[in-house]
C-alpha positions in Angstrom: 28.3 26.1 78.7 32.0 26.0 79.5 34.8 28.5 80.1 37.3 29.5 82.7 35.9 30.4 86.2 34.5 33.9 86.1 34.1 34.1 82.3 30.3 34.6 82.6 29.0 31.0 82.1 26.3 31.3 84.8 25.0 34.6 83.6 24.7 33.7 80.0 23.4 30.2 80.8 20.7 31.7 83.0 19.7 34.2 80.4 19.5 31.5 77.7 17.5 29.1 80.0 15.0 31.9 80.8 14.7 32.8 77.1 13.8 29.3 76.1 12.1 28.1 79.2 14.8 25.5 80.0 16.1 24.2 83.3 19.2 26.1 84.4 21.7 23.6 85.9 24.7 25.1 87.6 27.2 22.3 88.3 28.8 24.2 91.1 25.5 24.2 93.0 25.3 20.4 92.6 29.0 19.8 93.6 29.6 22.1 96.6 28.2 21.4 100.1 28.4 23.3 103.4 32.0 24.2 104.4 33.1 23.9 100.8 32.9 20.1 100.9 33.0 18.3 97.6 30.2 15.9 96.6 31.3 12.3 96.2 31.4 11.4 92.5 28.3 9.0 92.6 26.3 11.7 94.5 27.4 14.4 92.1 26.5 12.3 89.0 23.1 11.4 90.6 22.3 15.1 91.2 23.1 15.9 87.6 21.0 13.0 86.3 18.1 14.2 88.5 18.4 17.8 87.3 18.6 16.8 83.7 15.5 14.7 84.0 13.4 17.8 84.9 11.7 19.8 82.2 11.8 19.7 78.4 15.5 20.7 78.2 18.3 22.3 80.1 21.3 24.5 80.0 24.2 23.0 82.0 27.2 25.3 83.0 30.5 24.3 84.5 33.8 22.8 83.8 33.6 19.3 85.4 35.4 17.0 83.0 34.5 14.0 85.3 30.9 14.3 84.3 31.4 15.3 80.6 30.0 12.0 79.4 26.7 13.1 81.0 26.7 16.8 80.0 28.4 16.8 76.6 27.1 13.3 75.9 23.5 14.5 76.1 23.8 18.0 74.8 23.2 19.2 71.3 25.3 22.4 71.6 28.3 23.4 73.6 29.0 27.1 74.1 32.6 27.8 75.0 33.4 31.2 76.5 37.0 31.4 75.4 37.8 35.0 76.4 41.2 36.5 76.8 42.9 36.0 80.2 42.7 39.7 81.2 38.9 39.7 80.6 38.5 36.5 82.7 40.7 37.8 85.5 38.8 41.1 85.6 35.4 39.4 85.7 36.3 36.8 88.3 37.8 39.5 90.5 34.8 41.9 90.1 32.4 39.0 90.8 34.2 37.9 93.9 34.5 41.4 95.3 30.8 41.9 94.7 30.0 38.6 96.5 32.2 39.6 99.4 30.7 43.0 99.8 27.1 41.7 99.6 27.9 38.7 101.7 26.2 36.6 99.1 25.4 33.0 100.0 26.6 30.5 97.4 26.1 26.8 97.1 25.7 24.9 100.3 25.4 28.2 102.2 29.0 29.0 101.6 30.4 32.5 101.2 33.5 33.9 99.6 35.8 36.0 101.9 38.6 38.4 101.2 41.0 36.0 102.8 39.8 33.1 100.7 39.7 35.1 97.4 42.9 37.1 97.8 45.2 35.3 100.3 44.5 31.6 100.0 45.8 28.8 97.9 42.1 28.1 97.2 41.6 31.5 95.7 39.2 31.5 92.8 41.3 34.1 91.1 44.4 31.9 91.4 42.3 29.0 90.2 41.2 30.9 87.1 44.8 31.8 86.4 46.0 28.3 86.9 43.3 26.6 84.8 43.1 29.1 82.0 45.6 27.4 79.8 44.7 23.8 80.6 41.0 24.5 80.0 41.9 26.0 76.6 44.0 23.0 75.7 41.4 20.5 76.9 38.5 22.1 74.9 40.6 22.6 71.8 41.6 18.9 71.9 38.0 17.7 72.4 37.0 19.8 69.4 40.0 18.8 67.2 39.5 15.1 68.1 35.8 15.3 67.4 35.2 13.5 70.7 31.5 14.4 70.7 30.7 14.4 66.9 27.0 15.1 67.5 27.7 18.5 69.1 27.5 21.9 67.6 30.3 23.9 69.1 30.0 27.7 69.5 33.4 29.2 70.5 32.9 32.8 71.7 36.1 34.8 72.0 34.7 38.2 73.1 31.9 39.2 75.5 30.3 41.0 72.5 29.8 37.7 70.8 27.9 36.4 73.8 25.7 39.5 73.7 25.1 38.9 70.0 24.3 35.3 70.6 21.7 36.2 73.3 20.2 38.9 71.0 19.8 36.3 68.2 18.9 33.4 70.5 15.5 32.9 68.9 17.3 31.9 65.7 19.5 29.2 67.2 
């Protein structure tokens, strides 16, 4: 499951994993350590390999192109949440504000703060804005070039399509 930060990957992936009894693998949880430290590439890849080895199947969600050979290479379906920029910006802002207000612990015990979200160069909202176009171009190119010919690609352009997918999930 891919899509710009805040598009709803984790929510939809979690629901699909629960529906089918699959392992829910959130790449951010495997990448980020305490103090927002990034996992070294071999460590990150090892964590992904270990997570994918559990259970009968999995749903992986995240936009880490450095491990795409692991994730896309072993998947049978990629769901791309390709929503309009205003939808993504609204969702990422709403999610971050909720996390700040609830002081929600994230991966590695990290928390978002108002300073980090709204007044930092590392802002997740700024990140979503900056990566929106490049993500779109990257995924369109991968699909156009048939880089992973074994994959079924589901490109969802509206949140309603994700709800319909979830409602019909038993027929996938």
